[in-house]
C-alpha positions in Angstrom: 0.1 0.0 -0.1 1.6 3.3 -1.0 2.0 6.0 1.6 -0.6 8.3 0.0 -3.2 5.5 0.2 -2.2 4.6 3.6 -2.6 8.4 4.6 -6.0 8.9 2.9 -7.4 5.7 4.3 -6.2 6.6 7.7 -7.5 10.2 7.6 -11.1 8.8 6.4 -11.0 6.1 9.0 -10.2 8.5 11.6 -12.8 11.2 10.6 -15.4 8.3 11.0 -14.2 7.5 14.5 -14.1 11.1 15.6 -17.8 11.6 14.2 -18.6 8.3 16.6 -16.8 9.9 19.4 -18.5 13.2 18.8 -22.0 11.6 18.9 -21.2 9.6 22.2 -20.0 12.9 23.8 -23.3 14.7 22.8 -25.4 12.0 23.9 -23.7 11.8 27.2 -24.3 15.6 27.8 -27.9 15.3 26.4 -28.7 12.6 29.0 -28.0 14.8 31.9 -29.1 18.1 30.4 -32.4 17.3 28.7 -35.7 18.4 30.2 -37.8 15.7 31.7 -40.8 18.2 31.5 -40.7 19.0 28.0 -39.9 15.4 26.9 -42.9 14.2 29.0 -45.1 17.0 27.3 -43.9 15.8 23.9 -44.5 12.2 24.9 -48.1 13.1 26.2 -48.8 14.8 22.8 -48.1 11.5 20.8 -44.5 11.7 20.0 -43.2 8.3 20.1 -39.4 9.1 19.9 -40.0 11.3 23.1 -41.8 8.5 25.0 -38.8 6.0 24.1 -36.4 8.6 25.3 -38.2 9.3 28.4 -38.4 5.4 29.1 -34.5 5.4 28.5 -33.8 8.2 30.7 -35.1 6.4 33.8 -31.8 4.6 33.8 -29.2 7.6 33.4 -26.5 5.7 35.0 -26.6 2.9 32.3 -26.7 5.3 29.5 -24.1 7.5 30.7 -21.8 4.4 31.3 -22.3 3.2 28.0 -21.6 6.5 26.2 -18.4 6.8 28.3 -17.5 3.3 27.5 -18.0 3.8 23.8 -16.4 7.1 23.8 -13.1 5.8 25.6 -13.2 2.9 23.0 -13.4 5.1 20.0 -11.0 7.7 21.4 -8.3 4.9 22.2 -8.9 3.4 18.7 -8.6 6.8 16.9 -5.1 7.4 18.8 -3.9 3.9 17.9 -4.9 4.4 14.4 -3.1 7.8 13.9 0.2 6.6 15.7 0.3 3.7 13.3 -0.6 5.8 10.0 1.8 8.9 10.9 4.5 6.2 12.5 4.6 4.5 9.2 5.0 7.8 7.3 7.5 9.7 9.7 8.8 7.0 11.7 9.6 7.6 15.5 8.4 11.6 15.0 5.1 10.3 13.8 4.1 9.1 17.1 4.7 12.6 18.6 2.7 14.2 15.4 -0.1 11.8 16.0 -0.2 12.6 19.9 -0.6 16.3 19.1 -2.9 15.8 16.0 -5.4 13.4 17.7 -5.4 15.8 20.9 -6.3 18.7 19.3 -9.0 17.1 16.9 -10.5 15.0 19.8 -10.7 18.1 22.0 -12.1 20.4 19.6 -14.4 18.2 17.3 -15.3 15.2 19.7 -15.6 16.6 22.9 -16.1 20.8 23.2 -18.0 21.2 19.9 -20.5 18.4 20.2 -21.1 18.9 24.1 -21.5 22.8 23.5 -24.1 21.9 21.0 -25.9 19.5 23.4 -26.0 22.1 26.1 -27.5 24.6 23.6 -30.1 22.1 22.2 -30.5 19.2 24.7 -33.9 18.1 24.0 -33.2 18.0 20.2 -29.8 16.0 20.7 -31.6 13.6 23.2 -34.2 12.8 20.8 -31.9 12.1 17.8 -28.9 10.3 19.7 -30.2 8.8 23.2 -31.8 6.0 21.2 -28.4 5.2 19.5 -27.0 5.2 22.9 -29.7 2.8 24.3 -28.9 0.4 21.5 -25.3 0.6 22.5 -26.2 -0.1 26.1 -28.0 -3.2 25.2 -25.2 -4.5 23.1 -22.5 -3.6 25.9 -24.8 -4.4 28.6 -22.7 -7.1 30.2 -19.5 -4.8 30.0 -21.4 -1.6 31.5 -22.9 -3.9 34.2 -19.5 -5.0 35.4 -18.2 -1.5 35.2 -21.0 -0.1 37.4 -20.5 -2.9 40.1 -16.8 -2.0 40.2 -17.4 1.3 40.6 -19.9 0.7 43.3 -17.7 -1.5 45.2 -14.9 1.1 44.9 -17.4 3.8 46.2 -18.5 1.6 49.1 -14.9 1.2 50.2 -14.8 5.2 50.5 -17.9 5.1 52.4 -20.4 6.1 49.7 -23.6 4.0 49.4 -24.7 4.7 45.9 -28.1 2.7 46.5 -29.0 5.6 49.0 -29.7 8.1 46.5 -31.9 10.6 48.5 -32.9 13.8 47.0 -32.2 16.7 49.4 -34.4 18.9 47.7 -38.3 18.6 47.5 -39.9 18.7 44.1 -41.2 22.0 45.4 -37.9 23.5 46.2 -36.6 22.4 42.9 -39.2 24.2 41.1 -38.9 27.3 43.5 -35.0 27.3 42.7 -35.9 27.3 38.9 -38.2 30.2 39.3 -35.9 32.4 41.4 -33.2 31.3 38.8 -35.2 32.5 35.8 -36.0 35.8 38.0 -32.5 36.7 38.6 -31.8 36.1 34.7 -34.6 38.6 33.8 -36.7 35.9 31.7 -39.4 35.9 34.5 -40.8 39.2 35.8 -41.4 40.0 39.5 -45.1 39.6 39.2 -44.9 36.2 37.5 -42.2 35.1 40.0 -44.6 36.1 43.0 -47.7 34.2 41.3 -45.7 31.0 40.9 -44.2 31.1 44.4 -47.6 31.7 45.6 -48.9 28.5 44.1 -46.1 26.6 45.8 -46.7 28.1 48.9 -50.5 26.9 49.1 -49.3 23.8 51.0 -47.5 26.0 53.7 -49.7 28.9 54.2 -52.4 28.5 56.8 -55.8 30.4 56.9 -54.8 32.5 59.8 -52.3 34.2 57.6 -54.8 35.3 54.9 -58.3 35.5 56.6 -60.0 38.6 57.4 -59.5 39.2 61.1 -62.9 39.2 63.3 -62.0 43.0 64.2 -62.9 43.7 60.7 -66.1 41.5 59.9 -69.1 43.0 59.2 -71.7 41.1 61.1 -75.5 41.2 61.9 -77.4 40.7 65.2 -80.4 38.7 64.8 -81.9 40.3 67.8 -82.1 43.6 65.7 -85.5 44.2 63.8 -86.0 42.7 60.3 -86.1 46.2 58.8 -82.5 47.0 60.3 -81.0 43.7 59.2 -82.3 44.2 55.8 -81.1 47.7 55.4 -77.7 46.6 56.8 -77.5 43.9 54.3 -78.6 45.9 51.5 -75.9 48.6 52.4 -73.0 46.4 52.8 -70.5 46.0 50.2 -70.3 42.4 51.0 -72.5 39.5 49.6 -72.5 37.3 52.6 -72.8 38.3 56.1 -72.4 36.3 59.5 -75.4 36.3 61.7 -74.8 36.0 65.6 -77.0 35.7 68.4 -76.2 37.6 71.8 -72.3 37.0 71.4 -70.5 37.6 67.9 -68.6 34.3 68.7 -72.1 32.6 68.6 -72.6 32.6 64.8 -76.0 30.9 63.8 -76.0 31.4 60.1 -74.8 33.5 57.0 -76.9 35.7 55.1 -76.6 35.8 51.5 -77.8 38.8 49.6 -79.3 36.9 46.9 -81.3 34.9 49.1 -82.5 38.1 50.8 -83.6 39.8 47.5 -85.5 36.5 46.4 -87.1 36.5 49.7 -88.2 40.2 49.4 -89.1 39.7 45.8 -92.0 37.4 46.7 -95.6 38.5 46.8 -96.5 40.4 50.1 -92.7 40.3 51.5 -92.0 43.5 53.6 -88.6 44.3 55.1 -90.3 44.7 58.6 -91.9 41.3 58.8 -89.3 39.3 56.8 -87.9 36.3 59.1 -84.4 36.5 58.3 -83.4 33.5 60.2 -85.3 31.3 57.8 -83.5 32.5 54.7 -79.9 32.3 56.1 -77.9 29.3 55.6 -75.9 27.0 58.0 -72.4 28.3 58.7 -69.3 26.5 57.7 -66.5 26.6 60.3 -63.0 25.6 59.6 -59.7 25.4 61.8 -57.3 28.2 61.4 -54.5 25.5 60.8 -56.0 24.5 57.8 -53.5 25.1 54.5 -54.6 27.0 51.6 -54.6 23.9 49.4 -56.8 22.1 51.7 -59.3 24.8 52.0 -59.3 25.5 48.1 -60.1 22.0 47.5 -62.8 21.9 50.3 -64.3 25.1 48.6 -64.5 23.0 45.3 -65.6 19.9 46.9 -68.5 21.9 48.8 -69.3 24.5 45.8 -69.0 27.0 48.5 -67.1 30.3 48.7 -67.1 31.3 52.3 -66.1 29.9 55.6 -65.7 30.9 59.1 -62.2 30.7 60.8 -62.2 29.2 64.3 -59.3 28.4 66.8 -58.4 25.1 68.6 -61.1 26.4 71.5 -63.9 26.9 68.9 -63.7 30.8 69.0 -64.1 33.0 66.0 -61.0 34.3 64.7 -62.2 35.4 61.1 -63.6 34.4 57.8 -61.9 33.3 54.6 -63.4 33.3 51.0 -62.4 31.7 47.8 -61.5 35.0 46.5 -59.0 35.5 49.4 -57.1 32.3 48.4 -57.2 33.2 44.7 -55.5 36.7 45.5 -52.8 34.9 47.3 -52.0 33.7 44.0 -53.1 36.4 41.3 -52.9 39.5 43.4 -56.0 41.7 44.5 -59.1 41.2 42.8 -61.8 43.9 42.6 -65.1 44.4 41.0 -67.4 47.3 40.8 -68.9 46.8 44.2 -65.8 46.6 46.1 -64.8 49.4 48.3 -61.5 50.9 47.8 -59.3 49.5 50.4 -56.1 51.5 51.3 -52.8 49.7 50.6 -51.5 50.6 53.9 -48.1 51.5 52.6 -46.6 54.9 51.6 -43.1 54.8 49.9 -41.3 58.2 51.3 -38.9 60.1 49.3 -36.1 59.4 51.7 -36.1 55.7 50.6 -38.0 54.5 53.9 -41.8 53.4 54.0 -44.6 54.0 56.3 -46.8 50.9 56.8 -49.8 50.3 58.7 -49.4 47.8 61.5 -52.2 45.4 59.8 -50.5 45.0 56.6 -49.4 41.2 56.1 -45.8 40.6 55.9 -46.4 38.2 52.6 -47.9 41.4 50.9 -44.7 43.4 51.7 -42.5 40.6 50.7 -44.2 40.1 47.3 -44.5 44.0 46.6 -41.0 45.0 47.3 -39.2 41.7 47.1 -38.1 41.7 50.6 -37.2 38.6 52.9 -38.9 39.3 56.0 -39.9 36.2 58.0 -43.8 35.5 58.2 -43.5 32.3 60.1 -43.9 33.7 63.7 -46.3 36.5 62.9 -48.7 37.5 60.0 -48.5 41.2 60.1 -45.9 44.0 60.3 -46.9 44.8 63.7 -47.1 41.3 65.1 -43.4 41.0 63.8 -42.1 43.9 65.6 -43.9 42.7 68.9 -42.5 39.1 68.4 -39.0 40.3 67.8 -39.0 43.0 70.4 -40.6 40.5 73.1 -42.5 43.8 74.3 -45.3 46.0 73.0 -43.4 49.1 72.1 -44.3 52.6 72.8 -44.5 55.3 70.2 -41.1 56.6 69.2 -39.3 53.2 69.8 -37.1 51.9 67.4 -35.5 48.6 66.6 -33.3 46.9 64.2 -34.3 43.4 62.9 -33.6 41.6 59.6 -31.4 44.5 58.1 -34.3 47.1 58.6 -34.9 49.7 61.1 -38.3 49.7 62.5 -40.0 52.8 64.4 -43.2 52.8 66.0 -45.1 55.9 64.8 -48.5 55.4 66.3 -50.0 52.9 69.0 -53.6 52.6 69.9 -54.0 50.8 73.2 -52.0 47.5 72.9 -52.0 47.7 69.1 -49.1 49.1 67.1 -51.0 51.0 64.2 -48.4 52.8 62.2 -44.6 51.7 61.6 -41.6 53.3 59.7 -39.4 50.8 57.8 -36.0 51.7 56.7 -33.8 49.2 54.7 -30.4 49.3 55.9 -27.3 48.9 53.3 -25.2 46.9 55.7 -26.4 43.9 57.9 -26.3 45.2 61.5 -23.9 43.5 64.2 -27.2 42.7 66.2 -30.4 41.5 65.0 -32.3 43.1 68.1 -31.4 46.3 69.4 -33.6 49.3 70.4 -32.6 52.6 69.5 
């Protein structure tokens, strides 16, 4: 065989080997980078290739092992072939030429280039190449299995049990991490981030954090004359009103405005003779420790929009509606009959904030992207009292969680107005009255 024939034959065979090596490299990267969610959606939409790839990806360890084994075999064969061809042409120097040539070619065309493309288009590469790696895995099954057993044995010697593959992040935490990542990269705006995060929080937030407190509930006293009850119900901006007897804790029913209108529309009905007790519905009581997801499911199951919240002793704490839970996800929902509610937050020119004590911490965190803790208290006033371990007086200041809190107004034992000032640097102490 002439030198020219040997050179061209070697180059062609080397090109074929590097192409196969590039396939293995791209497939190896695609196995770890492909999106399970997108592949699952494609499979659900009838893409048979995606369904096959999804099934193959259930055993990533075997796929990666097969890709690495095939890649190493091909690279070793390519290096040997280059040494044989160039050694026959240039003698001892040919081995050095082969080492440099094969190293550069494998690095660029069989490693960096295909893996970079696989990172850019992981799903496309996975759909194209993973079935090929799956075929190789079946052909090299015994060899791959032997290699895996050797690796596991060596890891056990090092104190690592590969059979105990526990995920330290729950699915919710993984999704939340993706949401935070996309928000930081700018591909997800703050409003959408808050909405997606609120959906994940449905299992963690309880009713006592979102309910309308009993102090602000509009109620009807059944002992009042019927005409007074009807007038109060008609003037109210709320559709449903709790009705009590003797004590606001003794809720005996819920009056719905539609039921009231139907009763008044009957022939001969008069407001002063209407029996309100007969048209009101039975109250539904739920514990304050119920999560938002549980209550949402309960609303759907009962086809109801309204529930009264009680504590462990059965005392009324507030009420919750379906709209309250939906607002936790999508933000404030208002219609033409809603009274314009004050936001309770004023942004001052100096970079600080004047906040009403009843404003929920969750609302502040979502509006300003803060990280104030809301596990021990629901409102901003409750947070100050919890951290200070006292009921502060007007003018008293504290530093908590990289914020300065100043009590501006206090009514009896209730903090009604607070000034918040974010600090640029974290303070040395977390609890220091000024």
